[in-house]
N, C-alpha and C positions, 0 to 999 in steps of 0.2 A: 382180527379186524377186517382182514382182506375177505373172510369169508363171510361176514356180515354184510360187506359192501354188495359182495356178488348177490346176496338175496335181495339187497335193497334193489339193485339195478334191474333184477329179474321182475322185481313186484312192481315197478314203474308202469308195466304194462298189464300186468296180470292180476295184482291183489290177491295172491296165492301164496300162503305160507309153506314151505316145502323144508323139512328137516334133511338135510343131505349128510349121508354118513361117507365121509370123504376117505376115512382111514382104510377102508376093505376096498375101495374102487379107484385108488390113485392111479393105478397103471391098467385098469381094464379097458377104458373106452378110448385112451390117448393115443394108442398106437397108430400112427399113419393118419391120426385125425386131421392134421393141418394140410396133408395132400388131398382129404377128401373135400375139406373147405374149398380148396382152390380148384378142384374139379368141378363141384357146383358152381362156383360163379362163373368160371370160364365157359361152361357149357351154355350157361345163359348168354353170356356175353357175345359168343361165337355164333349163334342163329343166323342164317344166311337172310339174305332180303326177301322173305316169303311173306305171303298175305299182304302185299303192300298195295298202297293206293296212291299213284301218282297223279301230280297236277297236269294239266296239258301244257305242251310247249310254248303256247301263244301267251298263256298267262305268266309262265315263270320266267319268260324274258323281258317283262316289263315290271314296273313298280306295283305291286300288289298292296292294296289297302283294305282295311276292315271300315265298314261303313256301320255304324250304329245308330239306328233309328231311335226316336223319343218314345216308342210304344214297346221297345225292348228287342225288336227285331235287328239281326245282323247280317250284313251280305260282305262276301268277299269277291274281289276281283280288280280290274284295273278301269280306272275312269276314261272313257273314251271321249266324253264331252261334258262340259260344265258351264252352261250359261242359261241365262234368261230363267233363272229359279228351277232349272231342271238339271240332274246330274243323270247322266247314262252311264251305266256301271256294266262292263263285260265281264261275265262270268263263266265259269266252266258250263252251265247251262244255258247261255245265250245273254242278250243284252236285257238289262232291267232298268226302267225309267224311275228315278226316284225325285220326289219333290224336296228342293233344297231346305225349305223352311221346316220340314219334318225331319231333318238329319240332326242329330245330337253331336255325335263326333266323327272324324274321319282320322283313322290311325294306320301309319305304315305297319305294312305285315313282312317281318323279315323271315320268317319262318321258311327253311329250305328243305324241309323233311319230306317224306314220301306219303305222309298221311293228310287227312282232311284238315286236322288242327295239330297245333304242337302240344307236346306233354306238358300239362300244366303242374306237374307233381314231381320234378326232377331234382327238386332240393332235398329230398328225403326219401328212405326206403319205407319199410314198415313203420318204423319208429326213428332210427338212428340217421343221422344227416349225411349227406354227399357233400363235396367240396363246393358244389354250386350254389351261388348266393340267390336269396329271394330278392327279386327286383323292387326297385324303389316304389313305393305305393301300392304294392300287391301284398297280399296275404292269404292265410287260410286258417279255417276251423278244422280241427281233427277230434274225433270220437274213437276212443279204444274200448273195445269190450264193454259197450254201453256207459259204464260209469266214469272213465277218466276223460278230460277234456283239456284240449290245448288251443290257445291262440297264437299266431306267429305273424309279425307284420315287418316288411322291409322299410326300414327308415331311411336308408340311402342306398346307394347301388350295391355297396359292400356290406352294411351294418343292418342285422334284422334283430328283433326283440321279441320275447314270446314268453308266455307262461300259461298255467292252467291249474286245475283243481280236480280232485276226486270226489264224486258225488255224494256216495254212501257215507263216507268219513265226515264229509262237511255237515251233512244233515244230522249226523249223530254227535256233532259238536267235538269232533276230534279231528279237524280238517288236515288233510294232507294236500300240499300246493306244490306248484313246481315254477322253476324260473330257467329260460331256456335262451339267452342271448348268443349270437353267432356272428362271425365275421367270415366273409367269402370273397374270393378273387378269382376271375377269368383270365389266367396267365396266357392261356390260348385258346383256341376254338375248341381243343381236345384235352386242355389240363387245366383243373380248377383245384384250388387249396382253401381250405376253411380251418376254423376253430372256434371255440366257445366252451361254454359248460352248461351242464344241466344240473340243476338244484333241487333238491326236494326237502321239503320241511314237513316236519310231523310234530303234531301239537304238543305231545306229551314226551319227544325225544329228541328234540333238536333238528338239525340238518345234516344231509349229506350230499356231496358235491362229486360230479366226475366232471373234470377239465379234460379236453381233448384236441386234438389236431385231426385232420383228414386230408387225403390226397385222391383226387378222382381223375380217372384216364377215360375219356370217352366224351360223347355228347348226350344231349337231352334222352334221346331215344335207347340208347344202349352204352352202359358205362360200368366200371369197377371201381371200387372204393375202398382204400386201405387206411385204416385209422388206428390211433393209440392214444389211450388216456390214463389218468391216474385219478384214483377215489380219495377223497377227504371225508373221514367219518369220526366224529368226536375229536376234532382238532388233530387227527393223526393221518399222514401221508400213507398211501398203500404201500407195500413192499414192492410189489409186482403191477405191470401195467396191465389195462385191459385192452385187448387187439381185437379190432372190428375189420372184417372182410364181407364186403356186401356187392352185390350186383343187380341189373336190372336189364331187360331186353324186352322192347315192345315188338310185339309179333303181329300185330294189327292195329286197326284204328281205336279199337276198344280194349285191348287185351296185353298187358304186359306180364312178363315173368320176374319174380323177386326172389332173392335170396339174402337173407341178413343174418351174419354169424358173428359169435362172440367168444374168445377165448380168453379166460382170466386165469392166471398164474399158468401153471403147466399141468392142471388137473382138474378145471372146470369149464365146462362148454354148454352154450345153448344155441339154438339157431331158429330162424323163421323161415319158412319156404312155402311159396304160395303164387297166387296171381292177382293183379291189379285190374278192375274193370273201369274204364276210363270214360269220361265225357269231357265237354268241353270246361265244364265248372266244377265236377263233382267226380269222386271215385270211391269205389268200394274194394277194400284189401280183404281177401280170404287166404288164410294160411294154416299150416300146422308149426305147432311149436316143439321143438326136439331137445331133451334133455337126457342124455345117455345114462346120467346117474339114477333117474326114476324110470328109464325106458322098462323096466320089468314089470313096474306097476302099470304106468301110463306111457305108451309107445309114443304118443303124441297129444299135444294140448290145442284145442281150435283157438284160432286168432281171427278177430273179425274187426274191421276198422273203416270208419267213413271220413271223407274229408270235402269240405266245401271252399273253393277258393274265392276271394273276393278282390 
């Protein structure tokens, strides 16, 4: 049962059927495996403050706002004058005169990081969640390996709901669907906790569910997460937990490093390691999926993902 659940969890992202020969490989690759996982994530987390792009001191000392225009343009800075239908916005590139009637919204900008914009994808790694909650009224669409689609939305500041489907199985009338609710809490600026479950439904085979809890240390731009979960398949609870250790570190305005690792029982591991290409609204994830049990045949499998926030 546990072995089947491990396959299910891997197939969430890949839709790849792999027959694992556990008996002959139980002790081949697990020696010092946990230390290797910790090393990978710590390396990501411990990158120094390189490639940074800082704000000017004059802007940081004042209340920064985001001015969104009706035509879709956005400006960031501090309001130095607001009268007679005109707004004067002080930005890092100088003052901008804006006509008030063309302004859609003015929002506070509380980001204190070193880059031009905040990381819009801090609630997840490649696929697995962090403890950071999705903000109320915010959400995202995620596509994994072209065929798998997810939508997640923050209902409150601590609760989000999500779901998705696999395209090929859907058009072949044997749909695979997903449900991904989550709760998350910012205990402090550097401590976040969350939990939820990932449920997958198979048209002809019922459902499989992974309930999890996750602890995240760090902030939006650099953090480490440790999670633990139990699977439920065919009404039976797994005998052993699935352990997740993941990390991310943003090294520039548009590049972040990612590592996501899963250890299921004491003899099955897979990880995804790569980069995230960031913009204010979108991201592209490129990585390598490593499964030691099939590494003789396939040293790594490609991972590609796309996310658009809204």
